[in-house]
C-alpha positions as a LaTeX table, in Angstrom:
\begin{tabular}{lrrr}
\hline
Residue & $x$ (\AA) & $y$ (\AA) & $z$ (\AA) \\
\hline
Unk1 & $-13.25$ & $-15.51$ & $-7.73$ \\
Unk2 & $-15.62$ & $-14.01$ & $-5.17$ \\
Unk3 & $-13.28$ & $-13.95$ & $-2.16$ \\
Unk4 & $-9.65$ & $-14.00$ & $-3.27$ \\
Unk5 & $-7.02$ & $-14.79$ & $-0.68$ \\
Unk6 & $-4.31$ & $-12.12$ & $-0.88$ \\
Unk7 & $-1.03$ & $-12.44$ & 0.97 \\
Unk8 & 0.41 & $-9.02$ & 1.80 \\
Unk9 & 4.02 & $-8.52$ & 2.86 \\
Unk10 & 4.68 & $-5.08$ & 4.25 \\
Unk11 & 5.35 & $-3.00$ & 7.30 \\
Unk12 & 3.15 & $-3.10$ & 10.40 \\
Unk13 & 4.07 & $-0.46$ & 12.97 \\
Unk14 & 2.82 & 1.82 & 15.68 \\
Unk15 & 2.42 & 5.47 & 14.69 \\
Unk16 & 3.14 & 8.17 & 17.26 \\
Unk17 & 1.67 & 11.48 & 16.15 \\
Unk18 & 3.12 & 14.58 & 17.84 \\
Unk19 & 1.31 & 17.88 & 17.29 \\
Unk20 & 2.79 & 21.22 & 18.27 \\
Unk21 & 2.44 & 24.83 & 17.22 \\
Unk22 & 6.23 & 24.96 & 17.06 \\
Unk23 & 8.92 & 22.33 & 17.56 \\
Unk24 & 11.92 & 23.15 & 19.76 \\
Unk25 & 15.27 & 24.09 & 18.28 \\
Unk26 & 18.40 & 22.31 & 19.58 \\
Unk27 & 18.95 & 22.99 & 23.27 \\
Unk28 & 15.46 & 24.40 & 23.88 \\
Unk29 & 12.08 & 23.08 & 25.03 \\
Unk30 & 8.58 & 23.77 & 23.70 \\
Unk31 & 5.13 & 22.87 & 24.91 \\
Unk32 & 3.33 & 20.41 & 22.64 \\
Unk33 & $-0.37$ & 20.47 & 21.84 \\
Unk34 & $-1.27$ & 16.77 & 21.69 \\
Unk35 & $-0.01$ & 13.29 & 20.96 \\
Unk36 & $-1.61$ & 9.95 & 20.23 \\
Unk37 & $-0.87$ & 6.45 & 18.94 \\
Unk38 & $-2.39$ & 4.66 & 15.95 \\
Unk39 & $-1.90$ & 1.33 & 14.18 \\
Unk40 & 0.14 & 1.99 & 11.04 \\
Unk41 & 2.32 & 0.70 & 8.26 \\
Unk42 & 1.57 & 0.06 & 4.59 \\
Unk43 & 1.14 & $-3.65$ & 5.16 \\
Unk44 & $-1.42$ & $-3.07$ & 7.89 \\
Unk45 & $-3.34$ & $-0.45$ & 5.93 \\
Unk46 & $-3.47$ & $-2.61$ & 2.80 \\
Unk47 & $-4.66$ & $-5.66$ & 4.74 \\
Unk48 & $-7.42$ & $-3.70$ & 6.47 \\
Unk49 & $-8.52$ & $-2.17$ & 3.16 \\
Unk50 & $-8.65$ & $-5.61$ & 1.52 \\
Unk51 & $-10.58$ & $-7.20$ & 4.38 \\
Unk52 & $-13.22$ & $-4.46$ & 4.44 \\
Unk53 & $-13.74$ & $-4.87$ & 0.68 \\
Unk54 & $-14.38$ & $-8.57$ & 1.11 \\
Unk55 & $-11.02$ & $-10.21$ & 0.44 \\
Unk56 & $-9.51$ & $-12.97$ & 2.52 \\
Unk57 & $-6.60$ & $-10.81$ & 3.70 \\
Unk58 & $-3.41$ & $-12.42$ & 5.08 \\
Unk59 & $-0.54$ & $-10.36$ & 6.48 \\
Unk60 & 3.11 & $-11.43$ & 6.68 \\
Unk61 & 5.74 & $-9.44$ & 8.59 \\
Unk62 & 7.70 & $-9.28$ & 11.85 \\
Unk63 & 6.74 & $-7.52$ & 15.09 \\
Unk64 & 8.53 & $-7.09$ & 18.39 \\
Unk65 & 7.61 & $-9.15$ & 21.45 \\
Unk66 & 6.26 & $-6.05$ & 23.19 \\
Unk67 & 2.88 & $-4.57$ & 24.06 \\
Unk68 & 2.77 & $-2.64$ & 20.77 \\
Unk69 & 3.12 & $-5.87$ & 18.83 \\
Unk70 & 0.32 & $-7.44$ & 20.86 \\
Unk71 & $-1.96$ & $-4.43$ & 20.33 \\
Unk72 & $-1.33$ & $-4.40$ & 16.58 \\
Unk73 & $-2.08$ & $-8.12$ & 16.33 \\
Unk74 & $-5.34$ & $-7.66$ & 18.23 \\
Unk75 & $-6.33$ & $-4.78$ & 15.98 \\
Unk76 & $-5.73$ & $-6.81$ & 12.81 \\
Unk77 & $-7.73$ & $-9.71$ & 14.20 \\
Unk78 & $-10.60$ & $-7.32$ & 14.97 \\
Unk79 & $-10.53$ & $-6.30$ & 11.28 \\
Unk80 & $-10.76$ & $-9.97$ & 10.17 \\
Unk81 & $-7.16$ & $-10.07$ & 8.89 \\
Unk82 & $-5.40$ & $-13.45$ & 9.08 \\
Unk83 & $-2.41$ & $-12.95$ & 11.41 \\
Unk84 & $-1.00$ & $-16.50$ & 11.43 \\
Unk85 & 2.15 & $-15.28$ & 9.70 \\
Unk86 & 2.98 & $-12.38$ & 12.00 \\
Unk87 & 6.30 & $-13.39$ & 13.59 \\
Unk88 & 7.16 & $-12.01$ & 17.04 \\
Unk89 & 10.90 & $-11.29$ & 17.19 \\
Unk90 & 12.18 & $-12.04$ & 20.70 \\
Unk91 & 14.10 & $-9.16$ & 22.25 \\
Unk92 & 13.19 & $-6.70$ & 19.47 \\
Unk93 & 10.91 & $-3.67$ & 19.45 \\
Unk94 & 7.96 & $-3.29$ & 17.12 \\
Unk95 & 8.55 & $-0.74$ & 14.35 \\
Unk96 & 7.63 & 2.83 & 15.27 \\
Unk97 & 6.80 & 5.74 & 12.97 \\
Unk98 & 6.95 & 9.17 & 14.59 \\
Unk99 & 5.02 & 11.84 & 12.70 \\
Unk100 & 5.93 & 15.42 & 13.65 \\
Unk101 & 3.13 & 17.88 & 12.90 \\
Unk102 & 4.08 & 21.52 & 13.25 \\
Unk103 & 1.92 & 24.46 & 12.20 \\
Unk104 & 2.71 & 25.91 & 8.77 \\
Unk105 & 5.42 & 23.28 & 8.17 \\
Unk106 & 5.45 & 20.12 & 6.06 \\
Unk107 & 4.99 & 16.95 & 8.07 \\
Unk108 & 8.21 & 15.22 & 9.14 \\
Unk109 & 8.71 & 11.51 & 9.83 \\
Unk110 & 11.10 & 9.41 & 11.89 \\
Unk111 & 10.98 & 5.65 & 11.34 \\
Unk112 & 12.43 & 3.05 & 13.71 \\
Unk113 & 12.28 & $-0.25$ & 11.83 \\
Unk114 & 12.80 & $-2.53$ & 14.82 \\
Unk115 & 11.75 & $-6.11$ & 14.13 \\
Unk116 & 10.39 & $-5.11$ & 10.72 \\
Unk117 & 13.84 & $-5.04$ & 9.13 \\
Unk118 & 14.55 & $-8.59$ & 10.33 \\
Unk119 & 11.98 & $-10.24$ & 8.08 \\
Unk120 & 13.48 & $-13.30$ & 6.37 \\
Unk121 & 12.87 & $-15.40$ & 3.29 \\
Unk122 & 11.52 & $-18.15$ & 5.55 \\
Unk123 & 8.79 & $-15.77$ & 6.75 \\
Unk124 & 7.35 & $-15.25$ & 3.26 \\
Unk125 & 7.86 & $-18.95$ & 2.53 \\
Unk126 & 5.70 & $-19.74$ & 5.56 \\
Unk127 & 3.11 & $-17.22$ & 4.32 \\
Unk128 & 2.67 & $-19.17$ & 1.10 \\
Unk129 & 1.34 & $-22.05$ & 3.22 \\
Unk130 & $-2.03$ & $-20.24$ & 3.22 \\
Unk131 & $-2.38$ & $-21.03$ & $-0.52$ \\
Unk132 & $-2.88$ & $-17.42$ & $-1.64$ \\
Unk133 & $-4.47$ & $-16.45$ & $-4.94$ \\
Unk134 & $-2.05$ & $-13.52$ & $-5.24$ \\
Unk135 & 0.81 & $-11.81$ & $-3.43$ \\
Unk136 & 1.13 & $-8.06$ & $-2.78$ \\
Unk137 & 4.53 & $-6.60$ & $-1.94$ \\
Unk138 & 5.31 & $-3.20$ & $-0.46$ \\
Unk139 & 8.52 & $-1.24$ & $-0.71$ \\
Unk140 & 10.11 & $-1.63$ & 2.73 \\
Unk141 & 10.96 & $-5.35$ & 2.67 \\
Unk142 & 14.36 & $-7.01$ & 2.93 \\
Unk143 & 16.05 & $-8.15$ & $-0.31$ \\
Unk144 & 15.72 & $-11.82$ & 0.59 \\
Unk145 & 11.95 & $-11.43$ & 1.02 \\
Unk146 & 11.58 & $-9.92$ & $-2.47$ \\
Unk147 & 13.70 & $-12.68$ & $-3.97$ \\
Unk148 & 11.82 & $-15.47$ & $-2.23$ \\
Unk149 & 8.38 & $-14.01$ & $-2.97$ \\
Unk150 & 9.24 & $-13.63$ & $-6.66$ \\
Unk151 & 10.64 & $-17.18$ & $-6.83$ \\
Unk152 & 7.64 & $-18.78$ & $-5.11$ \\
Unk153 & 5.16 & $-16.77$ & $-7.20$ \\
Unk154 & 6.86 & $-17.97$ & $-10.39$ \\
Unk155 & 6.94 & $-21.57$ & $-9.22$ \\
Unk156 & 3.28 & $-21.55$ & $-8.15$ \\
Unk157 & 2.14 & $-19.43$ & $-11.12$ \\
Unk158 & 0.64 & $-16.78$ & $-8.85$ \\
Unk159 & 0.24 & $-13.10$ & $-9.79$ \\
Unk160 & 2.67 & $-10.85$ & $-7.96$ \\
Unk161 & 1.75 & $-7.21$ & $-7.39$ \\
Unk162 & 4.36 & $-4.59$ & $-6.48$ \\
Unk163 & 2.50 & $-1.56$ & $-5.11$ \\
Unk164 & 5.38 & 0.58 & $-3.88$ \\
Unk165 & 9.04 & 0.61 & $-4.81$ \\
Unk166 & 11.94 & $-0.72$ & $-2.74$ \\
Unk167 & 14.93 & 1.46 & $-1.99$ \\
Unk168 & 17.04 & 1.11 & $-5.18$ \\
Unk169 & 20.25 & 1.11 & $-3.13$ \\
Unk170 & 19.06 & $-1.99$ & $-1.28$ \\
Unk171 & 17.08 & $-3.71$ & $-4.02$ \\
Unk172 & 17.24 & $-2.65$ & $-7.69$ \\
Unk173 & 13.89 & $-3.08$ & $-9.39$ \\
Unk174 & 15.47 & $-5.16$ & $-12.15$ \\
Unk175 & 16.35 & $-7.85$ & $-9.60$ \\
Unk176 & 12.66 & $-8.70$ & $-9.07$ \\
Unk177 & 12.39 & $-10.08$ & $-12.59$ \\
Unk178 & 8.65 & $-9.82$ & $-13.20$ \\
Unk179 & 5.32 & $-8.88$ & $-11.66$ \\
Unk180 & 1.72 & $-8.74$ & $-12.83$ \\
Unk181 & 1.07 & $-5.08$ & $-11.98$ \\
Unk182 & 3.53 & $-2.41$ & $-10.93$ \\
Unk183 & 1.83 & 0.56 & $-9.28$ \\
Unk184 & 3.78 & 3.63 & $-8.16$ \\
Unk185 & 3.06 & 7.21 & $-7.20$ \\
Unk186 & 4.58 & 10.30 & $-8.82$ \\
Unk187 & 7.52 & 10.56 & $-6.42$ \\
Unk188 & 8.43 & 6.89 & $-6.80$ \\
Unk189 & 8.24 & 7.13 & $-10.59$ \\
Unk190 & 10.57 & 10.12 & $-10.56$ \\
Unk191 & 13.09 & 8.45 & $-8.22$ \\
Unk192 & 13.14 & 5.29 & $-10.33$ \\
Unk193 & 13.29 & 6.92 & $-13.76$ \\
Unk194 & 14.31 & 10.56 & $-13.32$ \\
Unk195 & 11.03 & 11.52 & $-15.02$ \\
Unk196 & 8.27 & 13.40 & $-13.22$ \\
Unk197 & 4.93 & 12.16 & $-14.69$ \\
Unk198 & 3.48 & 15.65 & $-14.85$ \\
Unk199 & 1.71 & 15.31 & $-18.21$ \\
Unk200 & 0.66 & 12.62 & $-20.69$ \\
Unk201 & 3.97 & 12.50 & $-22.53$ \\
Unk202 & 6.02 & 12.24 & $-19.34$ \\
Unk203 & 3.66 & 9.59 & $-17.95$ \\
Unk204 & 4.33 & 7.51 & $-21.05$ \\
Unk205 & 8.08 & 8.01 & $-20.79$ \\
Unk206 & 8.09 & 7.09 & $-17.10$ \\
Unk207 & 6.06 & 3.94 & $-17.76$ \\
Unk208 & 8.35 & 2.88 & $-20.59$ \\
Unk209 & 11.40 & 3.45 & $-18.40$ \\
Unk210 & 9.86 & 1.32 & $-15.64$ \\
Unk211 & 9.08 & $-1.52$ & $-18.05$ \\
Unk212 & 12.75 & $-1.55$ & $-19.03$ \\
Unk213 & 13.61 & $-2.29$ & $-15.39$ \\
Unk214 & 11.02 & $-4.99$ & $-14.63$ \\
Unk215 & 8.84 & $-7.21$ & $-16.79$ \\
Unk216 & 5.21 & $-6.38$ & $-15.97$ \\
Unk217 & 1.84 & $-6.75$ & $-17.64$ \\
Unk218 & 0.71 & $-3.30$ & $-16.52$ \\
Unk219 & 2.08 & $-0.11$ & $-15.01$ \\
Unk220 & $-0.41$ & 1.99 & $-13.05$ \\
Unk221 & 0.78 & 5.46 & $-12.07$ \\
Unk222 & $-1.04$ & 6.99 & $-9.11$ \\
Unk223 & $-1.32$ & 10.71 & $-9.85$ \\
Unk224 & $-3.10$ & 11.98 & $-6.74$ \\
Unk225 & $-5.83$ & 14.51 & $-7.50$ \\
Unk226 & $-5.40$ & 13.91 & $-11.24$ \\
Unk227 & $-6.38$ & 10.22 & $-11.12$ \\
Unk228 & $-4.32$ & 7.35 & $-12.52$ \\
Unk229 & $-2.50$ & 6.44 & $-15.72$ \\
Unk230 & $-2.56$ & 2.88 & $-17.09$ \\
Unk231 & 0.04 & 1.52 & $-19.52$ \\
Unk232 & $-0.03$ & $-2.02$ & $-20.92$ \\
Unk233 & 3.21 & $-1.92$ & $-22.90$ \\
Unk234 & 1.56 & $-0.55$ & $-26.05$ \\
Unk235 & $-1.43$ & 1.59 & $-25.16$ \\
Unk236 & $-2.36$ & 3.90 & $-22.33$ \\
Unk237 & $-5.58$ & 4.99 & $-20.64$ \\
Unk238 & $-6.17$ & 7.84 & $-18.22$ \\
Unk239 & $-8.73$ & 7.60 & $-15.40$ \\
Unk240 & $-9.82$ & 10.90 & $-13.90$ \\
Unk241 & $-10.34$ & 11.15 & $-10.16$ \\
Unk242 & $-13.73$ & 12.08 & $-8.71$ \\
Unk243 & $-14.40$ & 15.59 & $-7.50$ \\
Unk244 & $-14.26$ & 14.99 & $-3.77$ \\
Unk245 & $-12.58$ & 16.87 & $-0.90$ \\
Unk246 & $-8.82$ & 16.34 & $-0.67$ \\
Unk247 & $-7.90$ & 16.43 & 3.05 \\
Unk248 & $-4.57$ & 18.10 & 3.64 \\
Unk249 & $-1.72$ & 15.60 & 3.95 \\
Unk250 & $-3.91$ & 12.58 & 3.13 \\
Unk251 & $-3.21$ & 10.23 & 0.24 \\
Unk252 & $-5.28$ & 7.23 & $-0.80$ \\
Unk253 & $-2.45$ & 4.96 & $-1.99$ \\
Unk254 & $-3.32$ & 1.90 & 0.11 \\
Unk255 & $-7.04$ & 2.27 & $-0.60$ \\
Unk256 & $-6.32$ & 2.48 & $-4.33$ \\
Unk257 & $-3.86$ & $-0.41$ & $-4.58$ \\
Unk258 & $-5.91$ & $-2.75$ & $-2.40$ \\
Unk259 & $-8.99$ & $-2.11$ & $-4.55$ \\
Unk260 & $-6.95$ & $-2.43$ & $-7.76$ \\
Unk261 & $-5.52$ & $-5.83$ & $-6.82$ \\
Unk262 & $-8.77$ & $-7.19$ & $-5.44$ \\
Unk263 & $-10.90$ & $-6.23$ & $-8.43$ \\
Unk264 & $-8.22$ & $-7.47$ & $-10.85$ \\
Unk265 & $-8.56$ & $-10.91$ & $-9.27$ \\
Unk266 & $-12.35$ & $-10.84$ & $-9.01$ \\
Unk267 & $-12.74$ & $-9.70$ & $-12.63$ \\
Unk268 & $-10.21$ & $-12.27$ & $-13.87$ \\
Unk269 & $-7.77$ & $-9.68$ & $-15.17$ \\
Unk270 & $-9.96$ & $-6.81$ & $-16.40$ \\
Unk271 & $-7.42$ & $-4.06$ & $-15.77$ \\
Unk272 & $-9.60$ & $-1.12$ & $-16.87$ \\
Unk273 & $-12.44$ & $-2.23$ & $-14.63$ \\
Unk274 & $-9.91$ & $-2.62$ & $-11.81$ \\
Unk275 & $-8.63$ & 0.93 & $-12.26$ \\
Unk276 & $-12.19$ & 2.27 & $-12.32$ \\
Unk277 & $-13.03$ & 0.41 & $-9.13$ \\
Unk278 & $-9.84$ & 1.61 & $-7.44$ \\
Unk279 & $-10.67$ & 5.22 & $-8.39$ \\
Unk280 & $-14.11$ & 4.87 & $-6.79$ \\
Unk281 & $-12.66$ & 3.39 & $-3.58$ \\
Unk282 & $-10.05$ & 6.17 & $-3.43$ \\
Unk283 & $-12.78$ & 8.80 & $-3.69$ \\
Unk284 & $-14.72$ & 7.23 & $-0.83$ \\
Unk285 & $-11.59$ & 7.03 & 1.29 \\
Unk286 & $-10.86$ & 10.73 & 0.79 \\
Unk287 & $-14.49$ & 11.69 & 1.39 \\
Unk288 & $-14.29$ & 9.94 & 4.77 \\
Unk289 & $-11.18$ & 11.91 & 5.72 \\
Unk290 & $-8.61$ & 9.15 & 5.26 \\
Unk291 & $-7.00$ & 7.16 & 8.04 \\
Unk292 & $-8.06$ & 3.69 & 9.12 \\
Unk293 & $-11.67$ & 4.79 & 9.44 \\
Unk294 & $-11.65$ & 5.84 & 5.79 \\
Unk295 & $-11.43$ & 2.36 & 4.23 \\
Unk296 & $-14.88$ & 1.48 & 2.87 \\
Unk297 & $-16.87$ & $-1.73$ & 2.89 \\
Unk298 & $-18.52$ & $-3.00$ & $-0.27$ \\
Unk299 & $-21.82$ & $-1.60$ & 1.01 \\
Unk300 & $-20.16$ & 1.84 & 1.15 \\
Unk301 & $-19.03$ & 1.34 & $-2.45$ \\
Unk302 & $-22.57$ & 0.39 & $-3.54$ \\
Unk303 & $-23.97$ & 3.52 & $-1.89$ \\
Unk304 & $-21.37$ & 5.82 & $-3.43$ \\
Unk305 & $-21.98$ & 4.44 & $-6.91$ \\
Unk306 & $-25.77$ & 4.78 & $-6.59$ \\
Unk307 & $-25.62$ & 8.24 & $-5.02$ \\
Unk308 & $-23.33$ & 9.61 & $-7.73$ \\
Unk309 & $-25.00$ & 7.75 & $-10.61$ \\
Unk310 & $-21.69$ & 6.17 & $-11.67$ \\
Unk311 & $-21.76$ & 3.83 & $-14.65$ \\
Unk312 & $-20.13$ & 0.87 & $-12.92$ \\
Unk313 & $-21.89$ & $-2.42$ & $-12.31$ \\
Unk314 & $-20.88$ & $-4.37$ & $-9.24$ \\
Unk315 & $-21.35$ & $-8.12$ & $-9.63$ \\
\hline
\end{tabular}
């Protein structure tokens, strides 16, 4: 499968980044340093990552009928993402993520879901019209979208990939039923199981707890600078990350999961090869400083493998 068609359901939003040496306290005013807008959202990032790696990427979500929605659609089209299943919600605003960056303080976020939280089961049903080879779900969808995606994937015998967890208060993981690969980061694993995957034993326990909640062929824990942990229900395998710069505040989750899903389809289910490929793509993404500019093309992957003499053959 040289060019798999992957339908991604996930958030597409505008990001507003506000930088300031200090943020004002209630009732006061402070002078900011800079602000700027970027395309954002896990669904958008995943789709761009997939398209640059050579997949036929299709995005499904809802936007507002405003200028932000138009700009985001144009950006996705410029990245060769299929936008036929972006629904413009009349009278609604496009989702907005405000990132507050203050010196010496952890980054803070405000999310306005707008049209994004109005996605319906009919939206994902329409998305299946593209005849995807697989479906990738992110964690900010409505319950009816998860239900419908899982039902259609079962009926059409398509692999379903869950690459971030839904809010358990809105959608318990057990309700999904089954997926091909479940991939979560350390924080998500801890929220879902109460176990922080800080060492090998706790990684195993977290994976086993997750498989008690949802039937899945594989659990892949994303462990940041440590790499990733693969569990197939019986055995585990650890993949170390590459020694590359780790930009402050940057994670490679969407780069990793897009590469994981794509290579899993191209290799016809070789999960170890898929984890190795995803680890390479994550390293490139971090080396390039993250952000939308960080997602590599396959030519970038070829160069990285040759330059670092990595034992991985690209077909």
